[in-house]
TORKOLTI-631274 format. One record per atom (N, C-alpha, C): residue in three letters; atom name; x, y, z. Coordinates in steps of 0.001 Angstrom, whole numbers, plus 500000, padded with zeros to 6 digits. Layout:
N
+------+------+--------+--------+--------+
| type | atom |     xx |     yy |     zz |
+------+------+--------+--------+--------+
|  ALA |   CA |      X |      Y |      Z |
...
+------+------+--------+--------+--------+
This chain:
109
+------+------+--------+--------+--------+
| type | atom |     xx |     yy |     zz |
+------+------+--------+--------+--------+
|  MET |    N | 501023 | 498929 | 499990 |
|  MET |   CA | 500007 | 499802 | 500014 |
|  MET |    C | 500837 | 501142 | 499975 |
|  ALA |    N | 500389 | 502275 | 499324 |
|  ALA |   CA | 501310 | 503641 | 499275 |
|  ALA |    C | 500448 | 504628 | 500036 |
|  ILE |    N | 501211 | 505854 | 500460 |
|  ILE |   CA | 500408 | 506836 | 500620 |
|  ILE |    C | 499141 | 507752 | 499494 |
|  ALA |    N | 498382 | 507829 | 500150 |
|  ALA |   CA | 497351 | 508417 | 498996 |
|  ALA |    C | 497837 | 509821 | 498220 |
|  ARG |    N | 497560 | 509855 | 497062 |
|  ARG |   CA | 498097 | 510985 | 496437 |
|  ARG |    C | 496672 | 512075 | 496263 |
|  THR |    N | 496545 | 512842 | 497170 |
|  THR |   CA | 495321 | 513606 | 497264 |
|  THR |    C | 495450 | 515036 | 496485 |
|  PRO |    N | 494579 | 515557 | 495951 |
|  PRO |   CA | 494664 | 516759 | 495438 |
|  PRO |    C | 494954 | 518107 | 496310 |
|  GLU |    N | 495092 | 519175 | 495840 |
|  GLU |   CA | 495071 | 520399 | 496728 |
|  GLU |    C | 493992 | 520446 | 497725 |
|  PRO |    N | 494205 | 520982 | 499017 |
|  PRO |   CA | 492947 | 520849 | 499808 |
|  PRO |    C | 492215 | 521986 | 499079 |
|  PRO |    N | 490951 | 522260 | 499565 |
|  PRO |   CA | 490082 | 521373 | 500789 |
|  PRO |    C | 489669 | 520192 | 500208 |
|  TYR |    N | 489379 | 519067 | 500936 |
|  TYR |   CA | 488988 | 517965 | 500511 |
|  TYR |    C | 488679 | 517245 | 501903 |
|  TYR |    N | 488011 | 515950 | 501966 |
|  TYR |   CA | 487517 | 515432 | 503119 |
|  TYR |    C | 488414 | 513933 | 503328 |
|  ALA |    N | 488588 | 513873 | 504719 |
|  ALA |   CA | 488702 | 512625 | 505466 |
|  ALA |    C | 487931 | 511899 | 506112 |
|  VAL |    N | 487926 | 510745 | 505965 |
|  VAL |   CA | 486984 | 509655 | 506793 |
|  VAL |    C | 487936 | 508581 | 507470 |
|  VAL |    N | 487822 | 509016 | 508811 |
|  VAL |   CA | 488957 | 507981 | 509434 |
|  VAL |    C | 488077 | 507000 | 510383 |
|  PHE |    N | 488347 | 505767 | 509977 |
|  PHE |   CA | 487642 | 504746 | 510654 |
|  PHE |    C | 488644 | 503928 | 511595 |
|  THR |    N | 488407 | 503835 | 512772 |
|  THR |   CA | 489257 | 503288 | 513608 |
|  THR |    C | 488568 | 502164 | 514203 |
|  SER |    N | 489064 | 500750 | 514315 |
|  SER |   CA | 488335 | 499627 | 514798 |
|  SER |    C | 489420 | 498827 | 515691 |
|  ILE |    N | 488497 | 497969 | 516582 |
|  ILE |   CA | 489038 | 497125 | 517106 |
|  ILE |    C | 488651 | 495625 | 516646 |
|  ARG |    N | 489231 | 494733 | 516268 |
|  ARG |   CA | 488809 | 493360 | 516012 |
|  ARG |    C | 488379 | 492457 | 517037 |
|  ARG |    N | 487399 | 491787 | 516757 |
|  ARG |   CA | 487159 | 490674 | 517771 |
|  ARG |    C | 488253 | 489855 | 517301 |
|  ARG |    N | 488404 | 488378 | 518099 |
|  ARG |   CA | 489611 | 487463 | 517767 |
|  ARG |    C | 489204 | 487066 | 516509 |
|  PRO |    N | 490282 | 487284 | 515579 |
|  PRO |   CA | 489713 | 486771 | 514172 |
|  PRO |    C | 490072 | 485402 | 513887 |
|  GLU |    N | 488968 | 484792 | 513110 |
|  GLU |   CA | 489135 | 483651 | 512830 |
|  GLU |    C | 489197 | 483230 | 511294 |
|  PRO |    N | 489936 | 482063 | 511131 |
|  PRO |   CA | 490389 | 481781 | 509764 |
|  PRO |    C | 488881 | 481684 | 509211 |
|  GLY |    N | 488733 | 482223 | 507848 |
|  GLY |   CA | 487594 | 482058 | 507044 |
|  GLY |    C | 486354 | 482873 | 507171 |
|  ASP |    N | 486935 | 483989 | 508185 |
|  ASP |   CA | 485668 | 484685 | 508608 |
|  ASP |    C | 485304 | 485702 | 507693 |
|  GLY |    N | 485952 | 485836 | 506561 |
|  GLY |   CA | 485442 | 486626 | 505240 |
|  GLY |    C | 486102 | 488036 | 505373 |
|  TYR |    N | 486625 | 488317 | 506691 |
|  TYR |   CA | 486981 | 489624 | 506948 |
|  TYR |    C | 487895 | 490222 | 505727 |
|  GLU |    N | 489111 | 489746 | 505488 |
|  GLU |   CA | 489928 | 490154 | 504485 |
|  GLU |    C | 489144 | 490520 | 502980 |
|  GLN |    N | 488517 | 489270 | 502784 |
|  GLN |   CA | 487684 | 489490 | 501538 |
|  GLN |    C | 486712 | 490618 | 501349 |
|  MET |    N | 486284 | 490943 | 502409 |
|  MET |   CA | 485241 | 491848 | 502281 |
|  MET |    C | 486030 | 493327 | 502217 |
|  ALA |    N | 487313 | 493332 | 503142 |
|  ALA |   CA | 488155 | 494704 | 503040 |
|  ALA |    C | 488579 | 495195 | 501750 |
|  GLU |    N | 489046 | 493765 | 500902 |
|  GLU |   CA | 489343 | 494118 | 499505 |
|  GLU |    C | 488230 | 494225 | 498597 |
|  ARG |    N | 486956 | 493865 | 498992 |
|  ARG |   CA | 485853 | 494163 | 498100 |
|  ARG |    C | 485600 | 495528 | 498249 |
|  MET |    N | 485610 | 496156 | 499437 |
|  MET |   CA | 485159 | 497506 | 499834 |
|  MET |    C | 486182 | 498397 | 499099 |
|  LEU |    N | 487475 | 498145 | 499303 |
|  LEU |   CA | 488323 | 498998 | 498639 |
|  LEU |    C | 488014 | 499000 | 497158 |
|  GLU |    N | 487930 | 497982 | 496416 |
|  GLU |   CA | 487565 | 497893 | 495152 |
|  GLU |    C | 486742 | 499087 | 494550 |
|  LEU |    N | 485216 | 498715 | 495519 |
|  LEU |   CA | 483930 | 499391 | 495372 |
|  LEU |    C | 484227 | 500667 | 495322 |
|  ALA |    N | 484898 | 501204 | 496457 |
|  ALA |   CA | 485440 | 502420 | 496765 |
|  ALA |    C | 485810 | 503456 | 495731 |
|  LYS |    N | 486893 | 502629 | 495232 |
|  LYS |   CA | 487491 | 503228 | 494007 |
|  LYS |    C | 486993 | 503501 | 493037 |
|  ASP |    N | 485690 | 503102 | 492566 |
|  ASP |   CA | 484866 | 503301 | 491578 |
|  ASP |    C | 483746 | 504240 | 492091 |
|  GLN |    N | 483954 | 504757 | 493142 |
|  GLN |   CA | 482924 | 505654 | 493586 |
|  GLN |    C | 483078 | 507252 | 493152 |
|  PRO |    N | 482149 | 508302 | 493009 |
|  PRO |   CA | 482449 | 509370 | 492301 |
|  PRO |    C | 483246 | 510102 | 493620 |
|  GLY |    N | 484075 | 510790 | 493563 |
|  GLY |   CA | 484440 | 511655 | 494541 |
|  GLY |    C | 485769 | 511014 | 495358 |
|  PHE |    N | 485689 | 509733 | 495121 |
|  PHE |   CA | 486699 | 508920 | 495894 |
|  PHE |    C | 488231 | 509319 | 495454 |
|  LEU |    N | 489388 | 509752 | 496423 |
|  LEU |   CA | 490545 | 510224 | 496147 |
|  LEU |    C | 491574 | 509392 | 496363 |
|  GLY |    N | 491436 | 508345 | 497433 |
|  GLY |   CA | 492384 | 507725 | 497984 |
|  GLY |    C | 492212 | 507050 | 499260 |
|  VAL |    N | 493320 | 506090 | 499517 |
|  VAL |   CA | 492919 | 505380 | 501073 |
|  VAL |    C | 494235 | 505050 | 501405 |
|  GLU |    N | 494398 | 505023 | 502858 |
|  GLU |   CA | 495492 | 504676 | 503464 |
|  GLU |    C | 494948 | 503551 | 504705 |
|  SER |    N | 495662 | 502362 | 504827 |
|  SER |   CA | 495238 | 501721 | 505901 |
|  SER |    C | 496093 | 500790 | 506646 |
|  ALA |    N | 496333 | 500846 | 507959 |
|  ALA |   CA | 496917 | 499753 | 508898 |
|  ALA |    C | 496240 | 499261 | 509865 |
|  ARG |    N | 496671 | 498023 | 510111 |
|  ARG |   CA | 495744 | 496853 | 510713 |
|  ARG |    C | 496913 | 496336 | 511830 |
|  ASN |    N | 496724 | 496583 | 512996 |
|  ASN |   CA | 497356 | 495741 | 514202 |
|  ASN |    C | 496242 | 495409 | 515292 |
|  GLU |    N | 496961 | 495849 | 516417 |
|  GLU |   CA | 495960 | 496035 | 517575 |
|  GLU |    C | 494661 | 496812 | 517186 |
|  ILE |    N | 494874 | 497885 | 516612 |
|  ILE |   CA | 493839 | 499001 | 516314 |
|  ILE |    C | 494154 | 499044 | 514631 |
|  GLY |    N | 492780 | 498842 | 514366 |
|  GLY |   CA | 492805 | 499415 | 512626 |
|  GLY |    C | 492645 | 500462 | 512498 |
|  ILE |    N | 493131 | 501250 | 511478 |
|  ILE |   CA | 493025 | 502778 | 511192 |
|  ILE |    C | 492959 | 502735 | 509771 |
|  THR |    N | 491617 | 502891 | 508953 |
|  THR |   CA | 491810 | 503322 | 507627 |
|  THR |    C | 491123 | 504919 | 507268 |
|  VAL |    N | 491704 | 505465 | 506633 |
|  VAL |   CA | 491626 | 506950 | 506287 |
|  VAL |    C | 491198 | 506657 | 504812 |
|  SER |    N | 489969 | 507108 | 504319 |
|  SER |   CA | 489672 | 507424 | 502844 |
|  SER |    C | 489424 | 508863 | 502626 |
|  TYR |    N | 489748 | 509291 | 501676 |
|  TYR |   CA | 489562 | 510721 | 501147 |
|  TYR |    C | 488824 | 511263 | 500261 |
|  TRP |    N | 487914 | 511982 | 500325 |
|  TRP |   CA | 486661 | 512288 | 499644 |
|  TRP |    C | 486659 | 513904 | 499294 |
|  ARG |    N | 486261 | 514126 | 497981 |
|  ARG |   CA | 486039 | 515316 | 497356 |
|  ARG |    C | 484797 | 516138 | 498250 |
|  SER |    N | 483709 | 515506 | 498378 |
|  SER |   CA | 482602 | 516259 | 499134 |
|  SER |    C | 481857 | 515443 | 500057 |
|  LEU |    N | 481283 | 516124 | 501033 |
|  LEU |   CA | 480396 | 515306 | 501896 |
|  LEU |    C | 479133 | 514494 | 501312 |
|  GLU |    N | 478725 | 515039 | 500273 |
|  GLU |   CA | 477788 | 514199 | 499330 |
|  GLU |    C | 478342 | 512997 | 499061 |
|  ASP |    N | 479622 | 513118 | 498603 |
|  ASP |   CA | 480270 | 511718 | 497965 |
|  ASP |    C | 480359 | 510615 | 499239 |
|  ILE |    N | 480858 | 511134 | 500488 |
|  ILE |   CA | 480821 | 510360 | 501565 |
|  ILE |    C | 479548 | 509773 | 501861 |
|  ALA |    N | 478503 | 510467 | 501962 |
|  ALA |   CA | 477292 | 510076 | 502210 |
|  ALA |    C | 476901 | 509012 | 501144 |
|  ARG |    N | 476957 | 509355 | 499901 |
|  ARG |   CA | 476701 | 508040 | 499047 |
|  ARG |    C | 477301 | 506979 | 499271 |
|  TRP |    N | 478629 | 507000 | 499533 |
|  TRP |   CA | 479364 | 505914 | 499628 |
|  TRP |    C | 478859 | 505039 | 501138 |
|  LYS |    N | 478368 | 505835 | 502151 |
|  LYS |   CA | 477687 | 505090 | 503288 |
|  LYS |    C | 476703 | 504528 | 502976 |
|  GLU |    N | 475784 | 504814 | 501934 |
|  GLU |   CA | 474421 | 504430 | 501771 |
|  GLU |    C | 474581 | 503255 | 500581 |
|  HIS |    N | 475874 | 503001 | 500105 |
|  HIS |   CA | 475978 | 502046 | 498967 |
|  HIS |    C | 475513 | 500633 | 499621 |
|  ALA |    N | 474702 | 499794 | 498780 |
|  ALA |   CA | 474311 | 498615 | 499249 |
|  ALA |    C | 475310 | 497878 | 499794 |
|  GLU |    N | 476427 | 497470 | 498817 |
|  GLU |   CA | 477217 | 496264 | 499665 |
|  GLU |    C | 478130 | 496893 | 500544 |
|  HIS |    N | 478191 | 498102 | 500865 |
|  HIS |   CA | 478977 | 499064 | 501711 |
|  HIS |    C | 478213 | 498746 | 503153 |
|  ARG |    N | 476751 | 498852 | 503022 |
|  ARG |   CA | 475961 | 498812 | 504220 |
|  ARG |    C | 475704 | 497466 | 504637 |
|  GLU |    N | 476110 | 496354 | 503529 |
|  GLU |   CA | 476327 | 494800 | 504246 |
|  GLU |    C | 477488 | 494823 | 504975 |
|  ALA |    N | 478555 | 495313 | 504391 |
|  ALA |   CA | 479710 | 495344 | 505179 |
|  ALA |    C | 479890 | 495966 | 506308 |
|  GLN |    N | 479036 | 497016 | 506685 |
|  GLN |   CA | 478700 | 497753 | 507795 |
|  GLN |    C | 478310 | 496618 | 509014 |
|  ARG |    N | 476746 | 496107 | 508355 |
|  ARG |   CA | 476080 | 495191 | 509521 |
|  ARG |    C | 476943 | 494121 | 509577 |
|  MET |    N | 478059 | 493434 | 508841 |
|  MET |   CA | 478762 | 492539 | 509253 |
|  MET |    C | 479613 | 492976 | 510154 |
|  GLY |    N | 480247 | 493964 | 509899 |
|  GLY |   CA | 481473 | 494661 | 510852 |
|  GLY |    C | 480732 | 494512 | 512337 |
|  TYR |    N | 479719 | 495021 | 512277 |
|  TYR |   CA | 478873 | 495514 | 513718 |
|  TYR |    C | 478621 | 494166 | 514150 |
|  GLU |    N | 478060 | 493345 | 513638 |
|  GLU |   CA | 477624 | 491773 | 514015 |
|  GLU |    C | 478689 | 490701 | 514500 |
|  ARG |    N | 479735 | 491080 | 513416 |
|  ARG |   CA | 480806 | 489780 | 513702 |
|  ARG |    C | 482251 | 490231 | 513847 |
|  TRP |    N | 482698 | 491278 | 513399 |
|  TRP |   CA | 484162 | 491549 | 513118 |
|  TRP |    C | 484682 | 492675 | 514418 |
|  TYR |    N | 483890 | 493655 | 514864 |
|  TYR |   CA | 484514 | 494601 | 515871 |
|  TYR |    C | 483906 | 494593 | 516813 |
|  SER |    N | 484528 | 494722 | 517959 |
|  SER |   CA | 484148 | 494853 | 519071 |
|  SER |    C | 483997 | 496470 | 519710 |
|  ALA |    N | 484810 | 497071 | 518752 |
|  ALA |   CA | 484544 | 498457 | 518914 |
|  ALA |    C | 484940 | 499011 | 517430 |
|  TYR |    N | 484248 | 500334 | 517177 |
|  TYR |   CA | 484820 | 501154 | 516030 |
|  TYR |    C | 484099 | 502631 | 516130 |
|  HIS |    N | 484795 | 503511 | 515601 |
|  HIS |   CA | 484814 | 504851 | 515608 |
|  HIS |    C | 484827 | 505513 | 514116 |
|  THR |    N | 483871 | 506292 | 513918 |
|  THR |   CA | 484240 | 507006 | 512337 |
|  THR |    C | 484213 | 508583 | 512398 |
|  ARG |    N | 485056 | 509097 | 512112 |
|  ARG |   CA | 485371 | 510690 | 512294 |
|  ARG |    C | 485390 | 511107 | 510733 |
|  ILE |    N | 484723 | 512131 | 510501 |
|  ILE |   CA | 485002 | 512794 | 508979 |
|  ILE |    C | 485315 | 514296 | 509345 |
|  CYS |    N | 486515 | 514465 | 508427 |
|  CYS |   CA | 487349 | 515730 | 508739 |
|  CYS |    C | 487427 | 516502 | 507547 |
|  LEU |    N | 487457 | 517894 | 507640 |
|  LEU |   CA | 488079 | 518483 | 506309 |
|  LEU |    C | 489399 | 518874 | 506479 |
|  VAL |    N | 490004 | 518239 | 505384 |
|  VAL |   CA | 491426 | 518783 | 505396 |
|  VAL |    C | 491522 | 520081 | 504455 |
|  GLU |    N | 492216 | 521073 | 505446 |
|  GLU |   CA | 492562 | 522367 | 504795 |
|  GLU |    C | 493823 | 522811 | 504413 |
|  ARG |    N | 494859 | 521886 | 505014 |
|  ARG |   CA | 496128 | 521908 | 504530 |
|  ARG |    C | 496895 | 520494 | 504815 |
|  ASP |    N | 497721 | 520636 | 503883 |
|  ASP |   CA | 498616 | 518980 | 504164 |
|  ASP |    C | 499971 | 519438 | 503361 |
|  TYR |    N | 500987 | 518647 | 503857 |
|  TYR |   CA | 502286 | 518459 | 503498 |
|  TYR |    C | 502892 | 517236 | 502975 |
|  THR |    N | 503684 | 517406 | 502329 |
|  THR |   CA | 504281 | 516452 | 501709 |
|  THR |    C | 505983 | 516149 | 501561 |
|  SER |    N | 506329 | 515182 | 501266 |
|  SER |   CA | 507885 | 515120 | 500901 |
|  SER |    C | 508345 | 515021 | 499467 |
|  GLU |    N | 506852 | 514653 | 498807 |
|  GLU |   CA | 506888 | 514384 | 497387 |
|  GLU |    C | 506585 | 515637 | 496856 |
|  SER |    N | 507011 | 515863 | 495801 |
|  SER |   CA | 506694 | 517334 | 494894 |
|  SER |    C | 505432 | 516690 | 494381 |
|  ARG |    N | 504339 | 517724 | 493921 |
|  ARG |   CA | 503169 | 517460 | 493363 |
|  ARG |    C | 503106 | 517482 | 491885 |
+------+------+--------+--------+--------+
């Protein structure tokens, strides 16, 4: 995975932080995570994603607008992933939506 290449601000970041229940082989989590990334990439306004999973999972997705975020939240397959996360995979989670006003990088744009 690479650092997301986002446009000049402003844009939005959705920070999803989670704690997984004890992972079970074949529980479908990794496959669902991969499918959500594939789907998100095809959504209007999607700008990129960064993710790290250890004791706490943190996924940050970047979006052009609040409307784009709301549309993604209501996507049918994403709704199913949310339901499964709540019922099967997460013992706790938190979603934060942030306006990115400035960003800095060591890479030239």
